[in-house]
N, C-alpha and C positions, 0 to 999 in steps of 0.2 A: 225636180226640178226646179221647187217656189227657191230651197234650197240654196240649191248653187246660186242664183241671180242674187242673192243677199250678200253671199261669197262674193262676189266678182261685183258690186255695190259695194262692198266694202273696205272693197280694195283701193276700190277704183280712190273712195277716202283717204283713203289709208296713204296712196299715193301721190295725191295733190295735194291734200296737207304737207307732205316729205319736201314738196316743189315750192310749196311756197314757206318753207323755213330754211331751206336752201335756198332763195331768193329772198329773205330778210336777213339773214346771216352776212350776206354779202355784203349787202347795199349798205346792212349797220357797219362793216366793220369799216368797209369807205367813208360810210358819214362821220363815225363818229375819231376815227384814227386820223389827227393831226399831222405823222410823215406816213403815209401808207407806203409798202414794199410790196414786191412784187414775188417776192419769200416767200412771205406771211399769207397774198393774195392763193398763192399756190397752194400751199400748206393747208388753208382756207373751200379751197375747194373740192381738194383730195377727198381733204375729211368728210365733209356733202354727199364725195359722190360717197364713198362708203357704205353709209347711209340709206344712198339712194340705187342702188344695186343688189338692198338685201330682197328690195321688192322689185317684183317684176313688173316689166313694161306691161301696162293698162288704158287702153286707149281710149282721151279723152272725147269726148264734145261740144261741151260749153268753147266758145270761142276766145275767153280768159284764156280759162285757164292753157288751152293749146298754145297762144301769144306766148306767157307762162311757161311754155315747159322748150319750146323754140329761143325764148331770149335763156331761158338756162344753159344750153347746149350749145350760144353763142358766147356764153362768159366762159363755159369749160371750155370753149375754141382757144380763148384770148390766153387762156394759162402756157400753150405749146410756143402761143405768137413772139414777135418778138418787135409789141409792142411797148410804148412806154407804161405802166401805172398811172404816168395823167391822163390821155387818152382812155386809157383804161376806163378809169374812173369818170371822166364827162362821158361816157359813152352810156355805162352802165345804171349810173345815175339817173339820165337822160330818158333812158330808152324803160326804168322803171317808172318815173314820172308819169311817165306817155302809158304806162300802161297802168299805170293808179288812177290818173284824166281815165278813160275807161270804164272801169269800175266803176267811180265812183257816179259817174252820169248814167248812169244807169240805177242806181240806186234813191238819186235826189230826183228824182221827176214829180213837177208839182201842176197838178192839173187842177189846183183850186177855180178858175174860172171856165174851166171846160163845158161845165154845163150852161152856162148864163147866152139865153137866147136872145135876149133882147142887146147887145154889143153885135149883134151883127148888120 
């Protein structure tokens, strides 16, 4: 039983890393490319989906990872939509920024003055 749990945990970590790589790949293309095209966007999505399909879908429990997973599903939906690449780019970069903000908010909590009682 312990071995099965370890295997499940390892595949969950692998799945989460693949989601993160998928996200970073698309965002870096849209950010660094001077003239992004929808054809290249579709090719990048399909290339990343090949890697993502190699690992079975795992249930995620952290809210950050759930949000990332739903964001990636939305990026895949844009592949078949009739939206322009500029609209896709604006949405993807904005949502990516919001995801990073929520992740950073949890990392940098300052409790410098929480133990001072004389301030009350």
